[in-house]
C-alpha positions as CSV (number, residue, x, y, z in Angstrom):
1,M,-8.5,167.0,70.8
2,S,-9.3,170.1,72.9
3,E,-6.2,171.9,71.6
4,L,-6.8,171.4,67.8
5,L,-10.3,172.3,68.9
6,Q,-9.5,175.5,70.4
7,Y,-6.6,176.5,67.8
8,I,-9.2,175.9,65.0
9,I,-11.8,178.2,67.1
10,A,-8.9,180.7,67.2
11,K,-8.5,180.5,63.8
12,K,-5.5,180.0,64.1
13,H,-5.0,178.0,60.5
14,H,-5.6,181.0,58.6
15,Q,-2.1,181.9,59.3
16,F,-1.2,179.5,56.0
17,R,-4.1,181.2,53.6
18,K,-3.2,182.9,50.7
19,T,-4.9,183.6,47.6
20,V,-4.2,183.6,44.0
21,D,-4.4,186.4,41.3
22,W,-5.5,184.6,38.5
23,D,-7.2,185.9,35.6
24,L,-8.3,182.4,34.4
25,G,-11.2,183.4,33.0
26,K,-9.4,185.9,30.2
27,E,-6.7,183.5,30.0
28,Y,-8.9,180.5,29.1
29,S,-10.8,182.8,26.7
30,E,-8.2,184.0,24.4
31,K,-7.1,180.2,24.3
32,G,-10.4,178.7,22.7
33,L,-10.8,176.6,26.1
34,S,-14.1,174.4,26.3
35,P,-16.1,174.5,29.4
36,V,-14.7,171.3,30.5
37,E,-11.1,171.7,30.2
38,R,-11.5,175.0,32.2
39,M,-12.5,173.4,34.6
40,T,-9.6,170.8,34.6
41,D,-6.6,172.9,34.3
42,R,-8.4,175.3,37.2
43,F,-8.3,171.8,39.3
44,E,-4.9,171.0,38.3
45,R,-3.5,174.5,39.2
46,M,-5.5,175.0,42.3
47,T,-4.2,171.3,44.1
48,A,-0.6,171.9,42.8
49,A,-0.8,175.7,44.2
50,E,-1.8,174.3,47.7
51,T,0.7,174.2,50.6
52,P,0.0,170.8,52.5
53,V,-0.3,172.3,56.0
54,I,-0.5,169.2,58.8
55,L,-2.0,170.8,62.0
56,P,-0.8,170.2,65.4
57,D,-2.0,166.6,66.9
58,E,-4.4,166.7,63.9
59,K,-5.4,162.6,62.7
60,I,-7.7,164.0,59.3
61,C,-5.9,166.4,57.2
62,F,-6.4,168.1,53.9
63,M,-6.8,171.7,54.5
64,R,-7.2,174.7,52.1
65,T,-4.7,177.4,52.2
66,I,-5.8,179.0,48.7
67,S,-9.2,181.1,50.0
68,N,-10.3,182.2,46.5
69,I,-10.7,180.1,43.5
70,P,-11.0,182.2,40.6
71,D,-13.6,182.2,38.2
72,C,-13.5,180.1,34.7
73,F,-15.7,182.6,32.6
74,T,-15.0,186.1,32.4
75,E,-18.2,188.4,32.6
76,E,-19.0,188.8,29.3
77,E,-18.7,185.2,28.2
78,W,-21.4,184.7,31.6
79,K,-23.8,187.0,29.7
80,E,-23.7,185.2,26.3
81,I,-24.2,181.8,28.3
82,K,-26.9,183.2,30.2
83,S,-28.7,184.3,26.6
84,K,-28.6,180.7,25.7
85,H,-29.2,178.8,29.1
86,F,-30.8,179.0,32.1
87,I,-28.4,179.3,34.9
88,H,-28.9,177.9,38.2
89,E,-27.5,180.4,41.2
90,L,-23.7,180.6,40.1
91,G,-23.8,177.9,37.5
92,Y,-21.5,175.6,39.3
93,I,-22.6,172.0,40.3
94,S,-24.4,172.2,44.0
95,N,-27.0,170.2,46.2
96,L,-25.8,166.5,44.9
97,S,-24.8,163.7,47.3
98,P,-22.1,161.6,45.5
99,D,-21.6,157.7,46.0
100,Y,-19.0,158.1,49.1
101,G,-19.3,154.2,49.9
102,M,-18.6,153.3,46.1
103,V,-15.4,155.6,46.0
104,L,-14.0,154.4,49.3
105,S,-14.7,151.1,48.4
106,K,-12.7,151.4,45.7
107,G,-10.1,153.5,45.0
108,L,-9.8,157.1,42.7
109,L,-7.2,154.4,40.6
110,E,-10.2,152.1,40.1
111,L,-12.1,154.5,38.9
112,R,-9.6,156.0,36.9
113,K,-9.7,153.1,34.7
114,T,-13.3,154.2,33.0
115,A,-12.6,157.9,33.7
116,D,-12.3,159.6,30.3
117,E,-9.3,162.3,30.1
118,Y,-10.1,165.0,32.4
119,S,-11.9,163.2,34.8
120,R,-8.1,161.2,34.6
121,R,-6.2,164.8,34.9
122,S,-8.4,165.5,38.0
123,I,-7.7,162.3,39.4
124,D,-3.9,162.4,38.8
125,A,-3.6,166.1,40.1
126,I,-5.9,164.9,43.6
127,I,-3.5,162.1,43.7
128,N,-0.4,164.4,43.1
129,L,-1.4,166.5,46.0
130,A,-1.9,163.5,48.5
131,D,1.7,162.5,48.2
132,R,2.8,166.4,48.7
133,Y,1.2,166.0,52.3
134,K,2.1,162.3,52.5
135,A,5.8,163.8,52.2
136,E,4.9,166.5,54.4
137,A,3.8,164.2,57.1
138,E,7.2,162.3,57.0
139,R,9.3,165.5,57.2
140,Q,7.4,166.3,60.4
141,G,7.5,162.5,61.7
142,R,3.6,161.8,61.4
143,Q,3.9,158.4,60.3
144,D,0.8,157.6,61.2
145,I,-0.7,159.7,58.7
146,A,2.0,159.1,56.1
147,D,0.5,155.1,56.4
148,T,-2.7,156.3,55.7
149,L,-2.1,158.7,52.3
150,A,-0.2,155.6,51.1
151,R,-3.6,153.8,50.8
152,V,-5.9,156.6,50.2
153,P,-7.0,158.1,47.8
154,R,-5.4,155.7,45.5
155,Y,-6.9,152.4,46.8
156,A,-9.9,151.3,48.8
157,A,-9.9,152.2,52.0
158,T,-9.8,148.8,54.8
159,N,-10.4,150.8,58.0
160,F,-12.0,153.2,60.2
161,R,-9.4,156.1,59.6
162,E,-8.1,155.4,56.1
163,A,-12.3,155.4,54.9
164,L,-12.6,159.3,56.9
165,Q,-9.2,160.7,55.5
166,F,-10.3,159.3,52.0
167,F,-13.5,161.3,52.5
168,R,-11.7,164.3,53.9
169,I,-9.7,164.4,50.2
170,I,-12.8,163.5,48.3
171,H,-14.8,166.6,49.8
172,Y,-12.1,168.7,49.7
173,A,-12.0,167.6,46.0
174,M,-15.4,169.4,45.2
175,W,-14.6,172.7,47.1
176,I,-11.7,173.5,45.1
177,E,-13.4,172.2,41.6
178,G,-15.5,174.8,42.5
179,N,-18.6,173.0,43.3
180,Y,-20.3,173.9,45.9
181,H,-23.3,172.8,49.4
182,N,-21.5,169.7,49.0
183,T,-23.4,167.1,51.3
184,V,-22.3,164.7,53.1
185,G,-24.8,162.1,52.8
186,R,-25.7,158.8,55.1
187,F,-22.3,159.0,56.7
188,D,-23.3,156.1,59.6
189,K,-24.3,153.7,56.3
190,Y,-21.3,154.0,54.2
191,M,-19.1,154.3,56.8
192,Y,-20.2,151.5,59.4
193,P,-18.6,148.9,57.8
194,Y,-15.0,150.2,58.1
195,F,-16.4,151.3,61.8
196,K,-17.4,147.8,62.8
197,K,-14.7,146.3,61.7
198,D,-12.4,148.1,63.8
199,M,-13.9,147.8,66.9
200,D,-14.9,144.3,66.6
201,A,-11.0,144.1,66.2
202,G,-10.2,145.7,69.6
203,V,-8.6,149.0,67.4
204,Y,-10.6,151.3,69.2
205,T,-12.2,151.4,72.7
206,Y,-15.5,153.6,72.3
207,E,-13.6,157.0,73.7
208,T,-10.4,156.3,71.0
209,A,-13.3,156.1,67.9
210,L,-15.3,159.0,69.0
211,E,-12.0,161.3,69.5
212,L,-11.5,160.1,66.0
213,V,-14.8,161.1,64.9
214,E,-14.4,164.3,66.6
215,D,-11.1,165.1,64.8
216,F,-12.8,164.0,61.8
217,F,-15.8,166.2,62.4
218,L,-13.4,169.4,62.8
219,S,-11.9,169.5,59.6
220,F,-15.4,170.2,58.2
221,N,-14.6,173.4,60.3
222,K,-11.3,174.1,58.7
223,D,-12.3,175.7,55.5
224,S,-16.2,176.6,56.1
225,D,-15.6,180.4,56.1
226,T,-14.2,180.1,52.7
227,Y,-17.2,178.3,51.0
228,V,-20.6,179.9,49.0
229,G,-23.6,180.9,51.3
230,V,-26.2,183.5,51.4
231,Q,-24.8,184.1,54.9
232,Q,-22.0,182.8,56.9
233,G,-22.6,179.1,57.8
234,D,-25.1,178.7,54.9
235,N,-22.3,175.6,53.0
236,G,-24.9,172.7,52.8
237,Q,-22.6,170.2,54.5
238,A,-25.4,168.3,55.5
239,L,-24.8,164.9,57.5
240,V,-27.8,162.0,57.8
241,L,-28.0,159.8,60.5
242,G,-30.4,157.1,60.9
243,G,-33.6,155.8,58.5
244,M,-34.0,152.6,56.9
245,D,-31.9,151.0,54.2
246,E,-32.6,149.6,50.8
247,N,-34.5,146.5,52.5
248,G,-36.2,148.3,55.3
249,N,-33.6,147.7,57.8
250,E,-32.6,150.4,60.7
251,V,-29.4,151.9,60.3
252,F,-29.1,153.5,63.7
253,S,-26.0,152.2,65.0
254,D,-23.4,153.0,67.8
255,L,-21.5,155.0,64.9
256,S,-24.4,157.2,64.8
257,K,-24.8,157.7,68.7
258,M,-21.4,158.6,68.0
259,C,-21.9,161.1,65.8
260,L,-24.2,162.8,67.7
261,E,-22.1,162.9,70.8
262,A,-18.9,164.2,68.4
263,S,-21.3,167.3,67.8
264,R,-22.4,167.6,71.2
265,N,-18.9,167.7,72.4
266,L,-17.6,170.1,69.6
267,L,-20.1,172.5,69.9
268,L,-19.5,173.7,66.0
269,I,-22.1,174.5,63.6
270,D,-20.3,171.7,61.0
271,P,-21.2,168.9,60.1
272,K,-25.0,169.9,60.1
273,I,-27.0,166.9,61.8
274,N,-30.2,165.1,59.9
275,L,-31.8,162.6,61.9
276,R,-34.1,160.2,60.2
277,V,-36.6,158.9,61.9
278,N,-39.8,156.7,61.1
279,K,-42.8,154.7,63.3
280,N,-40.7,152.1,64.6
281,T,-38.1,155.0,65.9
282,P,-37.6,154.1,70.1
283,I,-37.7,156.9,72.0
284,E,-34.3,156.5,73.1
285,I,-33.2,157.7,69.8
286,Y,-35.3,160.9,69.6
287,E,-33.9,161.6,73.0
288,L,-30.0,161.4,71.9
289,G,-31.2,164.1,69.2
290,T,-33.1,166.1,71.6
291,E,-29.6,165.8,74.0
292,L,-28.0,167.6,70.6
293,T,-30.8,170.1,70.7
294,K,-30.0,170.9,74.6
295,A,-26.8,171.7,73.1
296,G,-28.3,174.9,71.2
297,L,-26.9,174.1,67.6
298,G,-30.4,173.7,65.9
299,F,-29.6,170.4,64.7
300,P,-30.4,167.4,64.4
301,Q,-33.3,168.4,62.1
302,Y,-35.6,165.3,61.6
303,S,-37.0,163.8,58.2
304,N,-40.1,160.9,58.6
305,D,-39.1,158.0,56.8
306,D,-42.6,157.2,56.3
307,V,-43.9,160.3,54.9
308,V,-40.7,160.7,53.0
309,I,-40.3,157.6,50.9
310,K,-44.1,157.4,50.0
311,G,-44.0,160.8,48.6
312,L,-40.9,160.0,46.4
313,M,-42.1,156.8,45.2
314,N,-45.3,158.4,44.6
315,L,-42.9,161.0,42.2
316,G,-41.8,158.2,40.8
317,Y,-38.5,157.4,42.6
318,E,-37.7,154.0,42.8
319,E,-38.3,152.6,46.5
320,K,-34.8,151.3,46.9
321,D,-33.5,154.8,45.9
322,A,-36.4,156.3,48.1
323,R,-35.1,154.7,51.0
324,D,-31.8,155.6,50.5
325,Y,-33.1,159.7,50.7
326,V,-30.6,162.2,51.5
327,V,-31.5,165.6,52.5
328,A,-29.3,168.4,50.3
329,A,-28.1,171.8,52.0
330,C,-31.3,172.2,53.9
331,W,-34.1,169.7,54.1
332,E,-34.8,169.4,49.9
333,F,-34.7,165.1,49.9
334,I,-32.3,164.0,47.1
335,V,-31.0,160.6,45.9
336,P,-27.3,159.8,46.4
337,R,-25.3,158.1,43.7
338,V,-27.8,159.0,40.6
339,G,-29.9,161.7,41.2
340,A,-29.4,165.4,39.7
341,D,-32.3,167.0,40.9
342,V,-32.3,170.7,41.9
343,G,-34.2,171.3,44.8
344,N,-34.3,174.8,45.3
345,I,-34.8,175.8,41.4
346,G,-37.7,178.4,42.2
347,A,-39.8,179.8,45.0
348,L,-43.5,180.7,45.3
349,S,-44.8,183.0,47.6
350,Y,-48.1,181.9,48.8
351,P,-48.9,185.3,50.7
352,G,-47.8,187.0,46.9
353,V,-50.5,184.8,45.4
354,V,-53.1,185.9,47.8
355,D,-52.2,189.5,47.6
356,K,-52.9,189.5,44.0
357,A,-55.7,187.7,44.6
358,F,-57.1,190.2,47.2
359,H,-56.7,193.5,45.1
360,K,-57.3,192.4,42.1
361,A,-60.3,189.6,42.1
362,L,-62.1,190.2,46.1
363,P,-63.7,193.4,44.9
364,N,-65.7,191.3,42.2
365,C,-66.4,187.9,44.4
366,K,-69.7,187.5,45.7
367,T,-68.4,184.6,47.9
368,F,-66.2,182.8,49.4
369,Q,-65.3,180.4,47.1
370,E,-64.6,182.8,44.2
371,F,-62.1,183.9,46.0
372,M,-60.7,180.9,46.9
373,D,-60.9,180.3,43.1
374,A,-59.6,183.3,42.5
375,V,-56.2,182.6,44.4
376,K,-56.3,179.4,43.3
377,S,-55.7,180.8,39.6
378,E,-52.9,182.9,40.8
379,I,-51.0,180.0,42.2
380,R,-51.4,178.4,38.2
381,A,-50.2,181.8,37.1
382,E,-46.9,181.8,39.0
383,C,-46.2,178.0,38.7
384,D,-46.7,179.0,35.3
385,K,-44.5,182.0,35.1
386,I,-41.7,180.2,37.2
387,T,-42.0,177.1,35.3
388,D,-41.9,178.6,32.3
389,N,-38.6,180.7,32.2
390,I,-36.3,177.6,33.2
391,K,-35.6,176.2,30.3
392,D,-32.6,174.7,28.6
393,L,-30.8,174.5,32.6
394,W,-27.3,174.4,32.0
395,F,-24.1,173.5,34.5
396,V,-20.6,173.8,34.1
397,P,-19.0,170.3,33.8
398,S,-17.1,169.0,36.8
399,P,-14.8,166.1,35.7
400,F,-14.2,165.3,39.4
401,M,-17.5,165.2,40.4
402,K,-18.5,163.0,37.7
403,T,-16.1,160.1,38.5
404,L,-18.3,160.5,42.3
405,F,-21.8,159.2,40.7
406,S,-23.1,156.4,39.1
407,V,-24.4,158.0,36.0
408,D,-22.6,159.2,33.1
409,D,-22.5,162.8,33.4
410,I,-24.2,164.4,36.7
411,S,-23.7,167.5,35.3
412,V,-26.1,166.9,32.4
413,R,-28.1,164.4,33.8
414,G,-29.6,161.3,36.2
415,K,-31.4,158.6,36.8
416,Y,-33.6,161.7,38.3
417,N,-34.1,165.1,37.1
418,N,-36.9,166.7,39.1
419,F,-36.9,170.3,40.0
420,G,-37.8,171.2,43.8
421,I,-40.1,174.6,44.7
422,H,-40.0,176.2,47.7
423,G,-43.6,177.5,49.1
424,T,-42.5,180.6,51.4
425,G,-45.1,182.1,54.2
426,I,-47.8,179.5,53.9
427,A,-48.9,180.8,57.6
428,T,-49.0,184.3,56.7
429,A,-51.2,183.5,53.3
430,S,-53.6,181.2,55.0
431,D,-54.0,183.1,58.2
432,S,-55.2,186.2,55.6
433,I,-57.7,184.0,53.5
434,A,-59.1,182.8,57.1
435,A,-59.1,186.3,58.0
436,I,-60.9,187.2,54.7
437,K,-63.0,184.6,54.9
438,K,-64.2,185.3,58.8
439,Y,-64.5,189.3,58.4
440,V,-65.9,189.5,54.7
441,F,-68.1,187.0,53.9
442,D,-69.1,185.4,57.2
443,E,-69.2,187.7,59.8
444,K,-69.5,190.8,57.1
445,R,-67.6,193.1,59.6
446,F,-65.1,194.8,57.2
447,T,-65.9,195.8,53.6
448,V,-64.2,195.0,51.2
449,E,-63.3,198.3,50.3
450,E,-62.1,199.4,53.8
451,Y,-60.6,196.4,54.1
452,I,-58.2,196.9,51.1
453,K,-57.3,200.5,51.8
454,A,-56.0,199.4,55.5
455,V,-53.7,197.2,53.8
456,D,-52.7,199.4,51.2
457,E,-52.0,202.1,54.7
458,D,-50.1,199.6,56.3
459,F,-53.1,200.0,58.8
460,A,-52.1,203.2,60.0
461,N,-55.4,204.6,59.9
462,D,-57.3,201.6,61.4
463,S,-55.4,200.2,64.4
464,D,-58.9,198.5,65.4
465,M,-58.9,196.6,62.3
466,L,-55.0,195.8,63.1
467,A,-55.6,194.4,66.5
468,V,-58.4,192.4,65.4
469,L,-56.7,190.8,62.5
470,R,-53.4,190.7,64.5
471,Y,-54.6,189.1,68.0
472,E,-58.3,187.7,67.5
473,A,-58.4,186.0,64.1
474,P,-57.1,182.9,63.6
475,K,-53.9,181.6,63.2
476,M,-52.6,178.5,61.7
477,G,-50.4,177.0,65.1
478,Q,-53.6,177.4,67.4
479,N,-55.4,173.9,66.1
480,D,-58.0,175.3,64.2
481,D,-59.6,173.9,61.2
482,Y,-61.1,176.9,59.9
483,V,-57.5,178.1,58.8
484,D,-55.3,174.9,58.7
485,L,-57.7,173.3,56.5
486,I,-56.9,176.5,53.8
487,S,-53.3,175.4,54.1
488,V,-54.3,171.5,53.2
489,E,-55.7,173.2,50.2
490,M,-53.5,175.8,48.8
491,L,-50.2,173.0,49.5
492,E,-52.2,170.4,47.4
493,Y,-53.5,172.5,44.6
494,C,-50.4,174.1,44.3
495,A,-48.8,170.4,44.4
496,D,-51.0,168.6,41.7
497,Y,-51.0,171.5,39.6
498,L,-47.1,171.5,38.9
499,A,-47.6,167.7,38.6
500,T,-49.0,168.1,35.7
501,K,-46.0,169.9,34.0
502,T,-42.7,168.0,33.0
503,N,-39.3,170.0,33.4
504,C,-37.0,170.7,30.6
505,R,-35.0,167.9,31.5
506,G,-37.9,165.5,31.4
507,G,-38.1,165.0,35.0
508,K,-40.9,166.4,37.3
509,W,-41.8,169.6,39.5
510,R,-42.1,169.0,43.2
511,A,-43.9,171.9,45.9
512,G,-42.1,172.0,48.8
513,T,-43.2,173.9,52.3
514,G,-39.6,175.5,52.9
515,S,-38.6,179.0,52.6
516,A,-35.1,179.5,52.2
517,M,-33.9,182.9,52.6
518,F,-37.8,184.5,50.6
519,Y,-39.0,184.7,54.5
520,L,-37.4,188.0,54.1
521,W,-37.2,188.6,50.3
522,H,-40.9,187.9,49.3
523,A,-42.0,189.4,52.5
524,A,-40.4,192.7,51.2
525,E,-42.1,192.5,47.5
526,I,-45.5,193.0,48.9
527,G,-46.6,195.7,51.7
528,A,-48.7,194.5,54.4
529,S,-51.1,191.4,54.3
530,P,-54.8,190.6,55.4
531,D,-53.7,188.5,58.1
532,G,-52.2,192.0,60.1
533,R,-48.5,191.9,58.9
534,R,-47.5,195.3,59.0
535,K,-45.0,196.0,55.9
536,G,-41.8,195.5,56.0
537,E,-42.6,192.5,59.0
538,P,-40.8,188.9,57.6
539,F,-43.0,185.6,56.9
540,G,-42.2,182.5,59.1
541,T,-39.5,180.2,58.4
542,N,-40.0,177.5,56.7
543,F,-43.3,175.6,57.6
544,S,-44.3,177.9,60.8
545,G,-46.1,180.2,62.2
546,S,-46.7,183.9,61.5
547,I,-43.9,185.7,63.9
548,F,-46.4,187.8,65.4
549,A,-49.4,185.2,66.3
550,K,-49.0,184.1,69.4
551,M,-49.6,180.3,70.1
552,P,-51.2,178.3,73.0
553,G,-47.9,175.9,72.9
554,P,-46.2,173.6,70.9
555,I,-48.6,171.2,71.1
556,S,-51.1,173.0,69.2
557,V,-48.6,174.1,66.5
558,I,-47.5,170.1,66.0
559,S,-51.1,169.6,65.4
560,S,-51.7,172.2,62.7
561,F,-49.1,172.0,61.1
562,S,-49.5,168.4,60.4
563,K,-52.9,168.3,58.5
564,Q,-51.0,168.7,55.6
565,N,-50.3,165.8,52.6
566,F,-46.9,166.3,52.9
567,S,-46.6,163.2,50.3
568,K,-47.6,165.7,47.7
569,T,-45.5,168.8,48.9
570,I,-42.5,166.4,49.0
571,N,-39.9,168.5,48.2
572,G,-39.1,169.7,51.8
573,G,-39.5,172.3,54.3
574,P,-39.6,171.9,58.2
575,L,-41.5,173.1,60.9
576,T,-39.3,174.9,62.6
577,L,-39.8,175.8,66.7
578,E,-37.8,177.6,69.1
579,F,-37.5,176.7,72.6
580,H,-36.2,178.4,75.8
581,G,-32.8,177.8,76.4
582,G,-33.3,177.8,79.9
583,M,-36.4,175.3,79.8
584,F,-34.1,172.2,79.6
585,N,-32.4,172.9,83.0
586,N,-35.4,170.9,83.8
587,N,-34.2,167.2,84.5
588,D,-37.8,166.0,82.8
589,S,-37.6,168.5,79.3
590,I,-35.6,166.0,77.3
591,G,-37.9,163.5,77.7
592,K,-41.1,165.7,77.0
593,V,-39.5,167.4,73.9
594,A,-38.3,163.8,72.8
595,R,-42.0,163.0,73.0
596,L,-43.2,165.9,71.2
597,V,-40.9,165.2,68.4
598,K,-42.2,162.1,68.6
599,S,-45.5,163.0,68.6
600,Y,-45.6,165.4,65.6
601,F,-43.9,162.7,63.5
602,D,-46.8,159.9,64.4
603,M,-49.7,162.5,63.6
604,G,-47.7,162.5,59.9
605,G,-45.4,164.9,60.0
606,H,-42.2,164.9,57.5
607,Q,-39.5,167.1,59.3
608,L,-39.1,169.4,62.0
609,Q,-36.4,171.5,63.3
610,L,-35.8,172.8,66.8
611,N,-33.8,175.9,68.1
612,A,-33.0,175.9,71.7
613,V,-32.4,180.0,71.7
614,N,-31.9,182.7,74.6
615,A,-33.1,186.1,73.8
616,E,-31.0,188.1,76.1
617,K,-28.3,186.5,75.0
618,M,-28.9,186.8,71.3
619,R,-29.5,190.9,72.3
620,D,-26.2,191.2,74.1
621,A,-24.4,189.7,71.2
622,Q,-25.8,192.2,69.1
623,L,-24.2,194.9,71.4
624,H,-21.2,193.1,72.0
625,P,-20.5,190.6,69.4
626,E,-16.7,189.8,70.4
627,N,-18.1,188.0,73.9
628,H,-20.4,185.8,71.8
629,G,-18.5,184.0,68.9
630,Q,-19.8,180.7,69.5
631,L,-23.2,181.6,69.7
632,V,-25.1,179.3,67.4
633,V,-28.5,179.8,65.8
634,R,-30.5,178.1,63.5
635,I,-31.6,180.0,60.5
636,W,-33.7,178.2,57.4
637,G,-32.0,174.7,57.0
638,W,-28.8,175.6,58.6
639,S,-26.8,176.4,62.0
640,A,-25.1,179.7,62.1
641,Y,-22.6,181.8,64.5
642,F,-25.0,185.0,65.5
643,V,-22.2,187.4,65.1
644,E,-21.7,186.7,61.5
645,L,-25.6,186.9,60.4
646,D,-26.4,190.2,59.1
647,K,-28.7,191.9,61.6
648,E,-31.7,191.0,59.7
649,Y,-31.4,187.6,60.2
650,Q,-30.2,188.3,63.7
651,D,-33.8,190.0,64.7
652,H,-35.6,187.3,62.6
653,V,-34.4,185.0,65.4
654,L,-35.1,187.1,68.0
655,A,-38.4,187.8,66.9
656,R,-39.8,184.1,67.0
657,Q,-41.9,182.5,69.5
658,E,-40.6,180.7,72.2
659,Y,-42.1,177.6,73.8
660,T,-41.5,176.0,76.9
661,I,-43.2,172.6,77.9
């Protein structure tokens, strides 16, 4: 395993890569092919052009050798499409969770029986590539791989290794079809029957089964640098462990534990581990999760079943589907098998709406309540702007992915068709409103005119006001109801207003507390803020405090960020905390952090991610990136190698407050 791991870390497998110079958009346009015909033909060509490569000692194969995927449409065609439809991101399907369990238990030939012409052609294409891999395995004398590929993906998996190999082929196929942010779903749930059967039969010891899981995890890292993302590492390979099943039974098992251990051993950014917990989760599972946090990968990310399931059911999800939730690429809650939700279709800037109310309404407000009403008016206006802009959503059809779902055509409609809205900078917004309340209305320390003038001048001519706002004003994270309850009011108001709307696919709008990359993008759209944030300073990541605000400690932070009604703001968005990596050298640290995590969920928190960081090491990595290739940090809903990030993202991680316990 160590040799294969080092082979992949050193990127030696890149020697097998090539690019194709196909102008498919032009060719398909000239032929007048329909979108589904284009996707099918491209899939057939891509799989036929792939070169089967089996790396030294690997057990789970399939690897991209063509590093680029030519677009199916010309620029002119995209302009025409966008003139008639709303196109989300790249227009290709992303952020969904197929019915992996169903596919593994049936095999592609069984699915082929009820597939349409284009899906059958796609199934045939991937089976043909598997046959070529089988031939290459036989040529190399790797009969173990050949025997596995003799069965999968044609037929149902019968053992753990076949199931892992089958999954790898499915996952590979989705990427090469042009889908992206392809999630892993509830791996320990659908894979457990195969694992248990082999363990009970004595096929594996714990150690040999762990080696196979590690080999499987390595497969996620072979091609990930070719996947779509805002930054390298933002690829959506999110794997969910634990939680309850459809009947309320606990899913966490020896396989779940093994996944945490495999990730800790490999120290790679994929797959990105998510851990579902609830009120009955024992502290030992939190401790296992904290052991992985200690490794410095920025995961697991935690989600609280007790809050999430209730919130999804409030939005109309059936209980059995709500109990089976997974996360999308970052944190958005989605349902496998039948869900076609788009969890990241828009983003609302809370500091942006406060900025508008501050400049437009505050001079005419005689009471604080009038100002809050103005903020709510701006929230309504921004929600209207976002929702009114999204009409007639269209995705490029995906013939292969279509076969992996239990609905007719996932590109058109699912059982659930809800749209999710991120909520950026809630701390900056709440802190700003609290400062206005305190210093304009309660204490009358600042006049409206001087306050607006100072903000517009980026506090360049009023250092005293700046100091008051940055270091004396109440901040979210300090466990002060004066500011925390403002966040409660804003988030709930936005969620309630969105709940009155229906989207273009007949679904609902889901409010959230995540930021994605908007903590930089939205911050750049406005100047300074009434909370003392200077122009150019970013917002806090996701659902977290302002990066310049000093907090008493993590207990006060989780207290501030657990008061909100998450059953309404259920699109997801985790509280993010950074701990100094050196803290984990203390023998008691694992237990202390585990209890902190459990406390957050006992308080009613819905999502949490922890980052073990070392600022000195990150600063050195900026100066000497060649020495820190494997340094991992958590960005917004995913982890990345620090040296592969743009400097603005590096600097944001460096600016976040580090906690100790």
